[in-house]
C-alpha positions in Angstrom: -9.3 -22.7 68.6 -6.4 -20.9 67.1 -6.2 -23.7 64.5 -9.9 -23.3 63.6 -9.4 -19.6 63.1 -6.4 -20.2 60.9 -8.3 -22.7 58.8 -11.2 -20.3 58.5 -8.9 -17.4 57.5 -7.3 -19.7 54.9 -10.6 -20.7 53.4 -11.6 -17.1 53.3 -8.3 -16.2 51.6 -9.0 -18.9 49.0 -12.5 -17.7 48.2 -12.3 -15.6 45.1 -13.8 -12.1 44.9 -17.0 -11.8 42.9 -17.1 -10.1 39.6 -19.4 -7.4 40.9 -17.1 -6.5 43.8 -14.1 -6.6 41.4 -15.7 -4.1 39.1 -16.7 -1.9 41.9 -13.3 -2.1 43.4 -11.8 -1.2 40.0 -14.1 1.8 39.6 -13.5 2.9 43.1 -9.7 2.8 42.6 -10.1 4.8 39.4 -12.3 7.4 41.1 -10.0 7.7 44.1 -7.0 8.1 41.9 -8.7 10.6 39.7 -10.0 12.5 42.5 -6.6 12.5 44.2 -5.0 13.7 40.9 -7.7 16.4 40.4 -7.4 17.6 44.0 -3.6 17.8 43.8 -3.8 19.7 40.6 -6.5 22.1 42.0 -4.3 22.6 45.1 -1.4 23.4 43.0 -3.5 26.0 41.0 -4.9 27.4 44.2 -1.4 27.8 45.6 -0.2 29.6 42.5 -3.2 31.8 42.4 -2.9 32.6 46.2 0.8 33.4 45.7 0.0 35.8 42.9 -2.7 37.5 44.9 -0.5 37.9 47.9 2.4 39.2 45.9 0.2 41.7 44.3 -1.2 42.7 47.7 2.3 43.0 49.1 3.4 45.2 46.1 0.3 47.4 46.6 0.9 47.6 50.4 4.6 48.5 49.7 3.5 51.3 47.3 1.1 52.7 49.8 3.7 52.7 52.6 6.3 54.2 50.4 4.0 57.2 49.4 3.0 57.8 53.0 6.7 57.8 54.1 7.5 60.3 51.4 4.9 62.7 52.8 5.7 61.9 56.4 8.5 64.6 56.8 6.1 67.4 55.9 3.5 66.2 58.5 3.1 68.1 61.8 2.0 64.8 63.6 4.2 62.0 62.1 3.3 59.5 65.0 -0.4 60.0 64.3 0.1 59.6 60.6 2.1 56.3 61.2 -0.8 54.9 63.3 -3.3 55.9 60.6 -1.1 54.2 58.1 -1.2 51.0 60.2 -5.0 51.3 60.5 -5.5 51.3 56.8 -4.3 47.6 57.0 -7.0 46.7 59.5 -9.3 44.0 58.1 -6.9 43.3 55.2 -7.3 39.7 54.0 -3.8 39.5 52.3 -1.3 41.7 54.2 -0.8 42.6 57.8 1.4 45.7 58.9 3.5 46.0 62.2 5.2 49.2 63.2 8.4 49.3 65.2 9.9 52.5 66.8 13.4 53.6 66.5 14.4 51.3 69.4 13.0 48.2 67.6 10.1 48.0 69.9 6.6 47.2 68.8 4.6 50.4 68.4 1.4 49.3 66.6 0.0 46.5 64.4 -2.9 46.1 62.1 -5.9 43.9 63.2 -6.5 41.1 60.6 -10.1 39.8 60.1 -11.0 36.6 61.8 -9.9 33.4 60.0 -11.4 30.0 60.2 -9.5 27.0 61.7 -7.6 25.1 59.1 -5.6 21.7 59.6 -1.9 22.5 59.8 -1.1 20.1 57.0 -3.5 21.8 54.6 -2.2 25.2 55.5 1.3 24.0 55.0 0.2 22.6 51.6 -1.1 25.9 50.3 1.5 28.2 52.0 3.0 30.4 49.2 6.0 31.0 51.3 6.5 34.7 50.6 9.0 36.6 52.8 8.0 39.6 54.9 9.2 43.0 53.8 10.7 45.7 56.1 10.3 49.2 55.0 12.3 52.0 56.9 10.3 55.1 58.0 11.9 58.6 58.5 13.1 59.1 62.0 14.4 55.6 62.6 11.0 53.7 62.7 10.3 50.7 60.5 7.2 49.1 59.2 7.0 45.4 58.4 4.5 44.0 55.8 3.8 40.3 56.2 1.6 38.2 53.8 -1.6 36.9 55.5 -2.9 33.9 53.6 -5.1 32.5 56.5 -8.4 33.7 55.2 -7.7 32.4 51.6 -6.6 29.2 52.9 -9.8 28.9 55.1 -11.9 29.6 51.9 -9.9 26.9 50.0 -10.5 24.5 53.0 -14.2 25.0 52.8 -14.2 24.5 49.0 -12.1 21.4 49.5 -14.7 20.0 52.1 -17.5 20.8 49.7 -15.7 19.1 46.9 -15.1 15.9 49.0 -18.7 15.9 50.0 -19.9 16.1 46.4 -17.4 13.5 45.3 -18.5 11.3 48.2 -22.2 11.6 47.3 -21.5 11.1 43.6 -19.2 8.0 44.4 -21.9 6.4 46.6 -24.6 7.1 44.1 -22.4 5.8 41.3 -21.3 2.8 43.2 -25.0 1.9 43.9 -25.9 2.4 40.3 -23.0 0.3 39.0 -23.8 -2.4 41.6 -27.4 -2.6 40.5 -26.4 -2.5 36.7 -23.9 -5.2 37.1 -26.3 -7.3 39.1 -28.9 -7.1 36.3 -26.2 -7.8 33.7 -24.8 -10.8 35.5 -28.3 -12.3 36.3 -28.1 -14.6 33.3 -24.8 -15.9 34.7 -26.6 -17.0 37.9 -29.3 -18.7 35.8 -26.5 -20.2 33.6 -24.7 -21.5 36.7 -27.8 -23.2 37.9 -28.5 -24.7 34.6 -24.7 -26.1 34.6 -25.5 -27.7 37.9 -28.6 -29.4 36.5 -26.7 -30.6 33.5 -24.0 -31.8 35.8 -26.6 -33.9 37.7 -27.9 -35.4 34.4 -30.9 -33.1 33.7 -30.1 -32.4 29.9 -33.4 -30.7 29.4 -32.1 -27.6 31.3 -32.3 -24.4 29.2 -31.5 -20.7 30.0 -33.2 -17.5 28.7 -31.2 -15.8 25.9 -31.2 -12.3 27.3 -28.8 -9.7 28.6 -25.6 -8.4 27.0 -24.7 -9.6 23.6 -21.8 -11.7 25.0 -24.1 -13.4 27.5 -26.8 -14.0 24.9 -24.2 -15.9 22.7 -23.1 -17.8 25.7 -26.7 -18.8 26.5 -27.3 -19.7 23.0 -24.3 -22.0 22.9 -25.2 -23.5 26.3 -28.7 -24.3 25.0 -27.2 -25.9 21.9 -24.8 -27.9 24.1 -27.6 -29.2 26.3 -29.7 -30.1 23.2 -26.8 -32.0 21.8 -26.2 -33.8 25.1 -29.9 -34.7 25.4 -29.9 -36.0 21.8 -26.7 -38.0 22.6 -28.4 -39.5 25.7 -31.4 -40.5 23.7 -29.2 -42.0 21.1 -27.1 -43.9 23.8 -30.3 -45.3 25.3 -31.5 -46.4 21.9 -28.1 -48.0 21.2 -28.2 -49.7 24.6 -31.7 -51.1 23.8 -30.5 -52.2 20.3 -27.3 -53.8 21.9 -29.5 -55.6 24.3 -31.8 -56.7 21.5 -28.8 -57.8 19.5 -27.4 -59.9 22.3 -30.8 -61.6 22.7 -31.0 -62.2 19.0 -27.5 -63.6 19.0 -28.3 -65.9 22.0 -31.5 -67.1 20.3 -29.6 -67.8 17.0 -27.1 -69.7 19.0 -29.8 -71.6 20.8 -31.4 -72.5 17.4 -28.1 -73.6 16.0 -27.5 -75.8 19.1 -31.0 -77.1 19.1 -31.2 -77.7 15.2 -27.7 -78.8 14.5 -26.1 -80.1 17.6 -29.2 -81.5 19.5 -30.2 -84.1 16.9 -26.8 -85.3 16.3 -26.3 -85.6 20.1 -29.5 -87.7 20.2 -28.4 -89.8 17.3 -24.9 -90.3 18.9 -26.8 -91.4 22.2 -29.0 -93.9 20.2 -26.0 -95.2 18.2 -23.9 -95.7 21.4 -26.8 -97.7 23.0 -27.2 -99.8 19.8 -23.4 -100.2 19.7 -23.4 -101.8 23.2 -26.2 -104.1 22.2 -24.4 -105.1 18.9 -21.2 -105.8 20.8 -23.1 -107.8 23.5 -24.8 -109.9 20.7 -21.5 -110.4 18.8 -22.6 -108.4 15.7 -19.3 -107.0 14.8 -20.4 -105.6 11.4 -23.3 -103.7 12.8 -21.2 -102.4 15.6 -18.7 -101.1 13.1 -21.5 -99.3 11.2 -22.6 -97.7 14.6 -19.1 -96.6 15.3 -18.8 -94.9 11.9 -22.1 -93.2 12.4 -21.0 -91.9 15.7 -17.9 -90.5 14.1 -19.8 -88.9 11.3 -22.2 -87.2 13.8 -19.3 -86.1 16.0 -17.5 -84.6 13.0 -20.6 -82.7 11.9 -20.9 -81.4 15.5 -17.3 -80.3 15.5 -17.8 -78.3 12.2 -21.0 -76.6 13.7 -19.1 -75.7 16.9 -16.3 -74.1 14.9 -18.8 -72.2 12.9 -20.4 -70.9 16.0 -17.1 -70.0 17.5 -16.1 -68.2 14.3 -19.3 -66.0 14.6 -18.5 -65.3 18.3 -14.8 -64.5 17.7 -12.9 -64.8 14.3 -9.9 -66.8 15.6 -8.6 -67.0 12.1 -8.4 -63.2 12.0 -6.0 -63.3 14.9 -4.0 -66.3 13.8 -3.8 -65.9 10.1 -4.5 -62.2 9.3 -7.2 -60.3 7.6 -6.5 -61.6 4.1 -6.5 -65.3 5.1 -9.5 -64.8 7.5 -11.5 -63.3 4.6 -10.4 -66.1 2.3 -11.6 -68.6 4.8 -14.9 -66.8 5.2 -15.4 -66.8 1.4 -14.4 -70.4 1.2 -17.0 -71.3 3.8 -19.8 -70.0 1.7 -18.3 -71.1 -1.5 -18.3 -74.7 -0.3 -22.0 -74.4 0.5 -23.1 -72.3 -2.4 -20.9 -73.3 -5.3 -23.5 -71.7 -7.7 -22.4 -68.2 -6.5 -19.3 -66.5 -8.0 -17.2 -64.8 -5.4 -14.7 -62.0 -6.1 -12.4 -60.6 -3.5 -10.1 -57.6 -3.9 -7.8 -56.6 -1.1 -5.8 -53.4 -1.9 -4.5 -52.4 1.6 -1.6 -53.2 3.7 -3.3 -55.0 6.5 -0.1 -54.5 8.8 -0.9 -50.8 8.9 -4.5 -51.4 10.0 -5.3 -51.1 13.8 -6.7 -54.3 15.3 -10.1 -52.6 15.9 -10.3 -51.7 12.1 -9.4 -55.2 11.1 -12.1 -56.5 13.3 -14.6 -54.1 11.9 -13.6 -54.9 8.3 -14.0 -58.6 8.9 -17.4 -58.2 10.6 -18.7 -56.1 7.8 -17.7 -58.6 5.2 -19.1 -61.5 7.4 -22.4 -59.8 7.8 -22.6 -58.6 4.3 -21.9 -62.1 2.8 -24.4 -63.7 5.3 -27.2 -61.3 4.4 -26.5 -61.6 0.6 -26.4 -65.4 0.6 -29.3 -65.9 2.9 -31.7 -63.4 1.7 -30.6 -62.1 -1.8 -30.4 -65.2 -4.0 -27.4 -63.7 -5.8 -25.4 -65.2 -8.6 -22.4 -63.0 -8.0 -20.9 -61.3 -4.9 -18.1 -58.7 -5.0 -15.9 -57.8 -2.1 -13.5 -54.9 -2.4 -11.2 -53.6 0.4 -9.2 -50.6 -0.6 -7.1 -47.8 1.0 -7.5 -44.2 -0.2 -5.4 -41.2 -0.4 -7.8 -39.5 2.0 -6.4 -41.7 4.8 -9.2 -44.2 5.2 -10.1 -47.8 4.2 -13.3 -48.6 2.3 -15.1 -51.9 2.3 -17.6 -52.7 -0.3 -19.9 -55.9 -0.4 -22.2 -55.9 -3.4 -24.4 -58.6 -4.9 -26.8 -58.9 -7.9 -29.6 -60.7 -5.9 -33.2 -59.9 -5.9 -32.9 -56.7 -3.7 -35.4 -53.9 -3.8 -35.6 -50.3 -4.7 -36.0 -47.3 -2.3 -34.3 -46.3 0.9 -33.0 -48.9 3.2 -34.8 -49.4 6.6 -32.3 -50.6 9.1 -34.7 -52.7 11.2 -32.4 -55.8 11.2 -29.9 -56.4 14.1 -27.2 -57.2 11.5 -27.4 -53.8 9.8 -27.6 -52.0 13.1 -24.6 -53.9 14.4 -22.6 -53.1 11.3 -23.3 -49.4 11.8 -22.3 -49.5 15.5 -19.1 -51.1 14.6 -18.1 -48.7 12.0 -19.1 -45.6 14.1 -17.2 -47.0 17.1 -14.0 -46.6 15.1 -14.9 -43.2 13.8 -16.2 -44.3 10.2 -19.5 -44.2 8.4 -21.7 -46.8 6.6 -24.1 -46.6 3.8 -26.3 -49.3 2.3 -28.1 -48.7 -1.1 -29.7 -50.8 -3.7 -27.2 -52.1 -6.3 -27.2 -50.8 -9.9 -28.0 -54.4 -11.2 -30.1 -55.5 -8.3 -29.3 -56.7 -4.8 -27.7 -54.5 -2.2 -24.4 -52.5 -2.1 -22.8 -52.0 1.4 -20.1 -49.3 1.6 -18.2 -48.7 4.9 -15.4 -46.2 5.5 -13.0 -46.3 8.6 -10.1 -44.0 9.3 -6.4 -45.2 8.9 -3.1 -44.2 10.2 -1.4 -41.6 8.0 1.5 -44.0 7.4 -0.8 -46.5 5.5 0.9 -47.8 2.4 -1.2 -49.0 -0.5 -0.7 -52.4 -1.9 -0.6 -53.1 -5.6 -3.7 -55.1 -5.2 -4.6 -58.7 -5.0 -7.6 -60.2 -6.8 -9.0 -63.6 -6.1 -11.4 -64.9 -8.7 
């Protein structure tokens, strides 16, 4: 049980105080400190004022007593006159008088007015600490004047209570007003907190009302903008996922077509040649058997080349083994051997050692896709490939042809163009595809480089 209580207390201690309570506590602290300072100053002023009043009353009483004592020797009834003198101090709020006879015994005393009960600490706080004054009377008697601050201290105590009551009422009313005001001002934060929870659970359509203080309005506006960006990003991510799936299906279909159109017939031919080879050997037709063996070798060699082409599309092994320059050279040589009527120009003006592997892969794929599109669809007479590094810290890849092309904006409906753009954006670059000045298409891609990239003088391959 004790352990449970300790854990509960620890959790309570870790729970942060709400902003509303913090503001109220700060205001209460300021009010309490201000009230304490004000009351202390008011008490100091009241004590000084009371001291001045009592001192003036003591001086006045002393003058009265001194004049009465001057006339006392000429009086026929001195004792009666002394008692009348004491009676003049009856009801005095500031001074009390006490008469002692020649033997030092109490002869008479004034009767002060009734005074309210005051806490001792408050009376000690306002006590002016004035000393009593003894005045000698003719005949050996004496009269003692003593300051009497009790009634003034009682009045001050009543005023102090009234002030505390007013401060209490004002404090309670002010705290309630501040509590309600802060609650209204912080209401957008509660809405914002709920909206953050919805966004955290994947609901990017959450929006908050742009109301309240200017700071919260700006915060709500930025939240709505962030939620909109996240929603747009999610839509784009879903679109890219769909495009990737379609691209994968297209690649699978293309591989299936290549296997069916290129590998399948030759496998069928090898199977037939192998069967005929067995028959030729059984019949002793050696020349015919040799021709069948040669046909099988030719078909197998063709299939090996097709398999290498397929593998190069799936993963450019020559890029890893030979480097970017040699891999692009192999790629150009592949198309040059099949389309000798096309003039290929390659310019590589970049230090490939400074390119990250991901950027080299992206550059190779852009050139591969650009060449494939130009050769298959553009009917070009010339294709230019330029890879350069710029002072801005990026590498540019340009593949341009002078084929048939078309004017107007490019509609990226093909999977190859979508794949190129996705590859470039994956490394933080950009891609633009525009009709060429002399026909055909011009593909320009930019990808970021390391700051330490060194420019090559440039190598051109005709």
